[in-house]
N, C-alpha and C positions, 0 to 999 in steps of 0.2 A: 713777447707772448700775445700782447693785445693786437699787434699788427696781424699776426697769424690768425687770430680769432676773426678779425675783420675780413681778411681775405677769404677764409673758409665760409663765413656767413655770406659774403658777396657771391662767391662761386655757387653755393646752394641756391641763392636768389636767382642768379643768372641761369642756372639749369631749370629751375622752376618756371622762370619767365618763358624760356624756350619751349618747355613742355606745354604750357598752357597756350602759348601762341599757336604751336603746331596743332594742338587738339582743337582749337577754335577754327582755324583755317581749314583743316581736313573735314571737320564736321560740317561747316557751312558750304563747302564745295561738294558734299555728297549728294548725288542725284543720279538717277537712272530711270529708264522707262522700258516698258514691255508691252506687247499686245496680247490680250487674253480674250478670246472669242470676239475678235475684231473691235475691242475696246482698248484704248491706250490707258495703261496704268502707270502713273508717275509716282515714284518714290523719292522724296526729299526730306531733309531733316525737319523742315517746318511743318510737316504733317503730324509730328508727335510733340506734345507738350513737354514730355521728358527730355527730348533732344533739344528743344528750345531752351529749357532750364539749364541743360548742360552747357550750351553755347553762351548763355548769359553769365553763368557762374565762371566759366573758364576765361571769358573776356574781362570780367571784373577782376579776377585774380591776376590776370596778365598786366592790366593797367596799374592795379594796386602795387604789384611787384616792381614795375618800372619806376613808379614814383618813389617807393621806398629805397630802391637802390641808389637814388641820387640825393636822398635825405641825409643831412648831417647826423652822425652817430653820437655827437656830444650833447645834443639837446635833451630836454626832459620829455620829449615826445616818445622816446623809445619804450616807456611803460605802456603807452597806448599802442604801440606797434606790436608789442608781444601779445596783447589781448586781440588785436586785429589779425595777427597771424594764426591764432587759435580759431577765431571765427572763420577765416579763409579756408583753413585746413578742414574744418567740419563741413563747410559748404562744398568744398571740392569732393569730399568723400560722399556727400549725399547726392551730388549731381552725377557722379560716376555710377553710383548705385542704382539710381533711377533710370539712367540711360542704359545701363547693363540689363536691367530687368526687361525693358522694351526690346532691346536687341536680342535677348534670349528668346522672347516670344516670336520676334521676326525670323529668327534662324530655325527654331525647333517647332514653332506653332504651340497650340494648346488643344489637345484632343477633347478635353472636358468641355471646353467652351466652343469648340467647333472652329477654332482659328487655325488656318493653314499657314505653314511656313512660307515666307516670300523670298528667302535668299536664293532659291533655285531659279527664280524669274529675274531678280535684279541683283546679280552678284557684284557688280561695281558698287552699288550703293552699300551693300553689306560689308564689302572690303574696306570702304572708306570709314564706315561707322566703327568697325573693329579697330582700324588704326587710330582713329580719334579717341576711342575708349582706352586704348593702350597708353597713348600720350597723356590722357587725363589721369589715368591710374598712376603713372610715373610722377605726374605733378603733385597728386595727393601724397604720395610717399615722400617726395622731396619736402613738401611742406610739413609733414609730421616729423621728419628728420630735423628740419629747421627749428620747429618749436621745441623739440626735445633738447637740441643743442643750445638754443637760446636760454631755456630754463636752467640747463646745467650751468652755463656761464654766469647767470645771474645768481643762482643758489649756491654755487660751489664755495664762495668765500664764507657762507654761513655755516657750512658743514665741515670746514677745513679744521683739522686737528692741530691745535697750537701746542708746540713743544717748548 
């Protein structure tokens, strides 16, 4: 039973690692340019603080997950790992939310503020951002599943009915 728990936790971490790695790489490689009135307009992730935050959080989660996958599960560090997993899950959710808000403005614009949508001019950039956000959202969901499963395995013996 303990072996199956470790395997399931390792698989969740492996999938979360892959999702954060994909989200980071796809967002970093997102760039496109277009000409508007003989001016070259370049769109890249580093133009937006929300996209930078997204990349930093996804990279931190990726590296953290890689380190944790090779950490011994018998040590006393696992209580700290549970707390850090919750922190990483919340950071992932906040980074996806902030990047999604900016991506929504880029796609639809904001008529009240006079901001025009840009996805019609730089579709390659918008497609990359969308793919990165999907991967980031999957990573956040996997982390929340990991936290729920870890809490269940830790708390399950406390609530077991003894016969």
